[in-house]
N, C-alpha and C positions, 0 to 999 in steps of 0.2 A: 153300397158295396163294401164288403169287409176288407180292410187293409191288413195284410199280414207281412211281418218282417221276419226273414230267415237269416240267422247269423250262424254260419257254418263255413269252415275252410275247405270242405270237400266239394270242389266245384262241379264234379260230375253228378254227385248226389243233389246238390242245389239246383242244377239245371233240370234234372228230371222232376224234382219235387215242385219247382216253380211251374213247370209246364202242367203238371197234374192239378195244382191249385188254381191256376188260371183257367183251365178247362172247366173247373167247378164254379167259376164266376168270381174268384177272389182277385183282388188287386195285390200284387206281390212286389216287395222290395227286398234286396239282398245285401249282405255285408259278409266279408270273408275273414274278418278277425274281430276280436272283442272290442278293441278301441273304436274301430270303424263302426261296429254295430251300435255302440252307445251314441256316437255322433249322429248316425242316421236316425236312430230312434228319437233323439231329442229334437231333430229338425222336422219331424212329421207327426201325424196323428194316426196311431196304429191301434187296431182292435185285437191283435193277437201277435205273439212272438214265439217263434220256433228257435230254440237256443241250444247250440252244441256245448257240451261240457268242456271239451278239450279244444281250446282256441289259441292261436298265436297272439302275442302282444298283451292280451288281457283274457284270462280264463273265464269260462262260462259262469262259475260260481260268483266271481267278482262282478260280472256284468249283471247277473240276477240281483245280487245285493244292491248294486247301484240303482237299478231300475226301481226296485221296491222302496227306495227312499222317497220316491215321489209319484209312483204310479201303481195302480191296481190292474194294469193290463194283464190278461191271461197269458201264462207262459207254459209251454211244453218244452222240457229239457231233453236233449238227445245225447247219447253217449255210447262209445264202443265198449265201455266197461260194464260189467254185470254185477259189480259189488254192491251190497246193500248200503254200505257207508256213503257211497256217492249219491244213491237214490234218496236216502234219508236227509243228507245235507242239502240237496237241491230242494226237497219239499219243505224243509224247515226254513229255508231262506225265502219261501213264498212261491215256488213253482207250483202250477196247478196240476201238472201231470208229468210223466216220465216215460220215455221209450228207449229201449236198448237197440242199437244198430246190430245187424240190419233189421229193418222193420218193414211192414207192409204199408205202402202209401195210403191205401184205402182205409186201413185202420186208423192211421194218423188223422186223415180228414174226418173220419167218424168221431174221433175224440174231440177234434176242434169244434165240430157242430154240437156235440153233447155238452161240452163245457159252456159254449155260448148260450145254448138253450137254458141251461141251469142258471146261469148268471142273469139272463133276461127274466126268467121266472121269479127269481128272488127279488130283483129290482122292481118288477111290476107289482108283485105281491106287496112289497113294502110301500109303494106309492099308493096302492089302493086302500090298504088297511091303515096306514099311518103316514100322513103328510107332515109330520112333525119331526124335525131333525134336531138332535141334541149333541152338544159337545161341551163338556165341563159345565160351566154355569150358564152356557148359552143355549137358548131354545129358539128354533126358527119354525114358525107355523106357515108352511107354504100356501095352504089353501086360504088362510085369512090374511096372508102377507103381513104378519106381525112378528117382531123379534123381541125376545126378552133376555135381559142380562141380570142374573141373580134375582129373577122374579120381577124386575122392573122393565117396562116397555122402553125400547130404544127407537127413537125416531130416525128413520132412514128415508132417503129420497127414493123414488121408483127405480132409478137406475142402480143405486147402491144395493137395493134389495135384490134386483135381478142378478147382479154380479155375485152377491153372497149366496143366493140360491144355486147358481151355476156351480160354484166352487164347493159348497157343502154337500151337494148331491154326489160329488165325485171326490170325496176326501182323498188326498194324496196325489191326485192326478194334476199334472202341471198343464196350465193353459197359457199359451203365448198371449201377449197383449193384443196382437192382431186377431187371434182367434176369439178372444173375449169380446172385442169390439164387433166382429162380424156376427157373433151369436146374439149379442144383446141389442145392437143397433140395426141388425139385418141389412147391413150395407158394407162395402169394402172399407177397410181401415185406412184413413188418411193421416191420422195423428195419434200415435200411441200415448202421448202425454195425457190425453183425456182419461185413459185407463189408470195411469199412475195417480192422477188427482183423486179419482173415485176410490181407489184402493187405499190411498193415504187417509182419506176421510173415514172410510170404513174402519180402518185400524184404530183411529182415534176414538171412534164411538164404541168399539167393541172391547178395547183393552181394559184390564183391571187397573185401578189406581195403584200407583207405586210399583208398577210392573212394566217391564219393557217387552215382555213376551207377547206375541200376537198370534191370533188363530190363522191369519192369512200370511203365509211365508213367501219369500222370494227365492226362486231358483235362478241364480245369477246367469244371465245370458240366455235364459229360456222363457221364464214367465212367472206366474203366480199359482199357488195352490193352497188349499185349506189343510191345515196341519192335522195329522192323525192324532187321536187321543192317546 
């Protein structure tokens, strides 16, 4: 089930949009200001964000910029303004689409589905044609389960490789320790220290000599993510 987060301070609009999305089979969460929206987003796993430009406490541009620091989740921005500068700024910050209020709810849902289909097609096509992920001097061959750093094979344990594969497939997306454990071990997480130890070992094996920079970053209070190039 697709999980959608609506961040908009117009409660009547949110109520109607939420009802329409739920009727289409989406699971919907809401937030009524920018700060609350960021907090709700960081606490959950969302497949799509509908984000208003004009928000109390923290504006939509700042929310979009913050989300894009660690997540590739699709974002449609909403605004009462019709100025090109707002549209361009939102898209430059990483929004996937843009709609001006008032809008047709059916059109919004159609755009959500179209963006989702496009991203799924790109992802599936990449996996079929090329199961090799590269970042800087790092190459990860998913099919052969082999990792190379500067052309030299790096020995990883099976769980270390699984964690690396999970993160590199979703560059920039933050996974909580609990979520990583559940996805890799296929059981509820009882001790997050297990993930911390595996990530620590991964960082040591993948980092360059005389460099403190690591491809796996920490989002404090949230979890881990693979750094964008």
